[in-house]
N, C-alpha and C positions, 0 to 999 in steps of 0.2 A: 065942806064936802065938795068933792069934784063932781061936776054936773054929769060927766060921762058915766060915772059909776052907777047912777040911778036910772040910766036909760033902759026902757023895757026891751027884751029880745037879745040883749047882750049877755054873754056868759063870762064870768070872771075866771081867768087862768091863773092858777096858783102854782107854786113850785112843786107841791105834792102831786097835783094832777099831771104835770109834765113828766115827772119821774115815772109815774105809773104807765103813762103812754109809751115811753121809751122802753120800759122793761117788757111790756106786752109785745112790742115790735121785735125786740131781740129774740124773745122766746118763739114767736111765730116764724121768724127767719131760720132759727135753728131747727125747728120742727120741719119746715119745708126742705131744708138741706138734707136732713136725715131721710125724709121720704124719697127724695131724688136719688141719693146715694144707695138707698136700699133697693129701689126699683131698677136703677141703671148703674151697677157697680163698675162697669168699664170706664165710666167717666173719671173715676178716681185715678185710674192708671195713667191718664193724661197728665196728671199733676204730680204723680209720684216721681221722685228722682230715681233714675236708674244708673247703676254703676257703669262706667265706660268699659266696653268689651274690646280687648286687645287680641287680634287674630295672630296667633303665633304659628308661623309656617311649620308644617309637619315634614321632618326630614326622613325620607325613605332610604334605608341603607342600600347601596349599590353592590350587587354581587361581583366579586372579583373574578374576571375571566382568566382561566389558567388551563394550559394544556399539559400540565405536569403528569397527570394520570396517563395520557397518551404516550408521553416520553418514557415513563416508567415501564409501560407495557412493551414498547418497541425497541428501546435503546439497547437492552441486554443482548439482543440478537444481531446487532450491528457490530462488525469487526473491522479492525484496521489491518490493511495489507501493506507489507513492506517487501519490495523486490530489489534484486541486484542483477545487473547484466554487465557482461564484459564487452566493450566496444573497441574497435580498432580506429584510432585517430591518426591522421596524417601529420607528420612532423616536418619541421623546416629542413631544407637541404643540408644546412650545417649539422643539425642533429642527426640527420640520416648517416652522415659519414661516421659519427661517433657510435651510433647504435648498429649500423650495418643494415638498417631496414627503414623503409619509408613510413612505416606505421609503428605505433606503440599501443599496447593494450591498456585500457583504463577501465576501472570499475565504476559503474554508474548506479546510484541508488535512487529509487523512486517509491511512490506510495499511492495508495488508493483505499477503497473501502469494499466491504462485502456484506452479505446478509446470510445468516445461518437459517437454512430452510428445513433442517432436520436435527433431531437430538443426537444423531450419531456422526455429525460433522460435515454434512454437505453444505457448501457455500455457493451462493450465486454472486457473480461479479461481472465486470465488463471484460471483454476480450482484450481491449487495448491496455488494460491494467497489467495483464500477465503475459502478453505476447512477447515471445523471444527473450524470456528472462531465464536465468540459471538458478536462482534461489527465491523461494517465496516463504515469508514468515507472517503469521497471523497473530495479531494482538486481540485478546478477548476482553470483554467488559470487566471481568474480575481481576485483570492484571496479568493473567497467564499468557504465555506465548507458545505457539506450536508451529512446526514445519508443515507446509501444505504441498499436496501433489495436484497436478492438473488432471481432472477426469476427462475433460474434453472442452472444446471451444467452438464457437460459431461466429466467424467474422462477419457473415452476412447480416446478423442482427446485433453484433457487438456484445455477445454474451459468452460467459464461460462458467464452468462448474469446477470448484476445488473440493478437496477432501482433507480433513485433519483427523488424526487417530485419537479422538476423545469421544466420550459418551456423556449422556446426561446434560447436554447443552441446551440453552434456551432457544428453541426454534421460534422463528418469527410468526406472528399471527398474520396470515395472508388473507387479503380481502377476496372472498370467494365470488360473491355476486353483488358487492356494494357498488351502487352507481357512482360514476365519476362525472361530476358536472362542473362546468365553468363557473367560477366563483366560490367553490368549496375551499375551505381553509386546509392547508397541507403543511407538513413539517418535513424538512430534509435533514437527515442524520448521517454524519459521516466523518471521515478523518481529514477535515479541511486544513490544508497547510501543515499536516502533521499533528494537529490538535484533535485528538481522538474524541469521538462522540460529540462533536459540535452540532448544535441544533439551530436551524434557521427556519423562519416561518414565512408563509406567503399564501397565495391562492392559486387555483388552477386557472391559467390564462387561456388555454385552448386545449382541444383534444384532436387526435387524428392528424397530427402534423406529419406529412410524408414528402415534403419538398425540400429537405435540407441537403440531400445528396451526400450524406455522411456515410451511410451504409446502404446496402442493396434493399433491405426490407425495413421500412420505417413506418411507425404508427405511434409517434411520440405524444406523451402528455407534456404540454408546455406549462411552466410555472415561473412565478417571480420570486419564489423562495431561493435565496442565494445558494448556488452550487459552485463551489470554488475548487481550485486544484486540490486533489486528494479526496473529493466527494464522489468521484466516479465509482460506481458499483455499490454505493450506499442506498439507504432506504428512503423512499418518499412515502409518507404515511398520512392517513386521514386523522380526523379529530378523535377517533376511537383508538388510535394506535395501531391500526391495521395497515400492512404494507400494500400500497396500490401501484407502486412502480419501483424500478431500479434506476437510480440517477445515472446519467451517462455523459452529459456534456452541457456546455453553455456556449453562447455565441462569442463571448469574450469582449473585453473593453477595447482590444485593438480594432474591432469592427464597429466601435461606437455604441455597443449594446450595453444595457444596464438591466440586470436581473431578468435575463431571458435564458432560462435553463430548460432541459429536457430530460424526460425519464421514459423508460420502456415500460409499457403496461404490464402488470404482474401476470395477467392471463397469458400473454405472449411469452414472457420470461419463464413461467412455470412449464409451459408446453415444451419449450426448447430444452429446459433442464431435464424433464422427464425422458425425452428422447435421447439426450446425451448419456444419461445414466443407464438407460435400457439398451440402446443400440451403439453407443459410442460416438454417434453423430446425429445430425438432424435429418429426418426423412421428409422431403418436400415434394409436392406435386409439381410436374413440369409439363408445359404445353408445347414448347418448341416454337415460340413466336415472340417477336418484339413488337411493341406498340408505341404509339405517339398520340398526344392529345389533339383533338380537333379544335379549330378556332371557336371562340364564343359566338353563339347565334342569338339574334334578337327574338324575344318571345312576344306574344300578343299583348301582354300586360306592360310592355316597355322594358322589362328586365332582360338580362342576358344569361345564358347558361350553355353548357356543353351537353349534347345528346349523342352518346356513342364515342368510341375511340377507334382510331385507324390502325390497321395491321400494317406494320412497316416491313417486317421480314418474317419468313417462315422457313424452318429447318426442313429440308427434304426428308420424307419418310418419318417425320415426327408426328406426334398426336394431332397437332393442328392441321398438318398437311393431309393426314389420313382422313380427317373430318371434312375435307374439302375447303378449308379456309386458305385464302391466297392473299399475297400482298396487295394492298389497296382496298381490301374489304373493310367495312365498318361494323364493328361488333356493337350491337345495341343493348344486349343484356346477357347475363349469365345466370342460369337457373332462375329466371324471372326477375332478377335484380337489375335495374337500369344502370348503365355504365356512363361515365363521364370523366373518369380519372384513370390514366394509364397505369400510374404507380399503384393505385388502389387495387386494380385488377391483378397486377403482378403479386401483390401480397395475398389476395384472396385465393389465387391458384396455389401459391406456395404453402399456404396453411392447410391445404387439403392433402390427403394421403395418396401416395401412388396407387394406381389401380382404380381410383374413384372416377366416376363418370359425370361429366358436366354437359349442360345443354346451352347452346348459344343461339341467339337470334342475330342473324347476319344480314347486312344490306350490301348488295353489289349492284352498282348503277341504280336502276329503278326496281330491282328485284329484291324482295325480302324473303329469307328462308330460314328454317331451323336445321341445326345439325348437332351431333353429339361427338364428344371427344373423350377418350380414356387417357387419363394422366399417367405418366411414368415417373420414376425416380429422377429427381434433378441431378444432372451430371455435375462433377466438380466445377466450381465457378472460377477457380484459379489454378 
């Protein structure tokens, strides 16, 4: 017998007792784990395997921008205008002997555009499209052609009114009080290079352009929508398909310009048209004076501007003379509106009816006084 087996205070470890101890430990551990998971279930989430989340980008459909509805509304009222004029051309001396004349008559064909403004065939176009021509033919949206007669023209604004003998025509939707702002999208529709109903797009680049010296009375809308040969007299429309102007000209590539075109505001064109139809000509107020711009003057904030315009000439016994206005006077305001642009004043007076009374604030040397003038009918300019 081993001596150690008989020592008092020592406990003999058998295989059975070790197995029992191990089993009790496992059970106690499982019980403890159960209690922990029961009381704090969020702990299990830390060990749970989660599927990988793949973020798929959401594709938002982009709306297609189209002005087809505006074109559908405005284009049927735009017409193509074809003209013919007979011109005398000088020939060579050798040909003169054969013909017996230094000139030969040749037929010249040209083209432009117009806008139907009534169902019974009144058409707005440019004066330069129909000036001094012998025949005018109008091509409609539906393919028909009709001969046109000149109702009247106004070279001072480059506008003219034609008439065709058809009814039930698609009159243009004219913008009555729609604001015209720089940056607005516009469409030009016309007979560009003989390609009828060509549509170009751009924005309004400027308003109130009056310094082109192309006609006497200017108040142009400037646009970068392409206005080509044949577009003259066509429609400038907004995104709703309403006519806001009558296209009239561009600066041209020969001047180094690109996409600088001009249109007559529809309010001005409509007024000219109504007077031509009613009176046969345009009735404009006339003051009987010529003006010039003053030099720019420095303001207190460092900017510069013009205050007033100078009277250059006065017609004896005309409205300005009768009102006491003399050459050298400076007009500061008209009916309370401050002045600083001579051509703008000419347009303001011309747009008023003969017989109308206007008030001026006038500066003469160091004296400032008020006076009134009664406008009369503008005499023929040419």
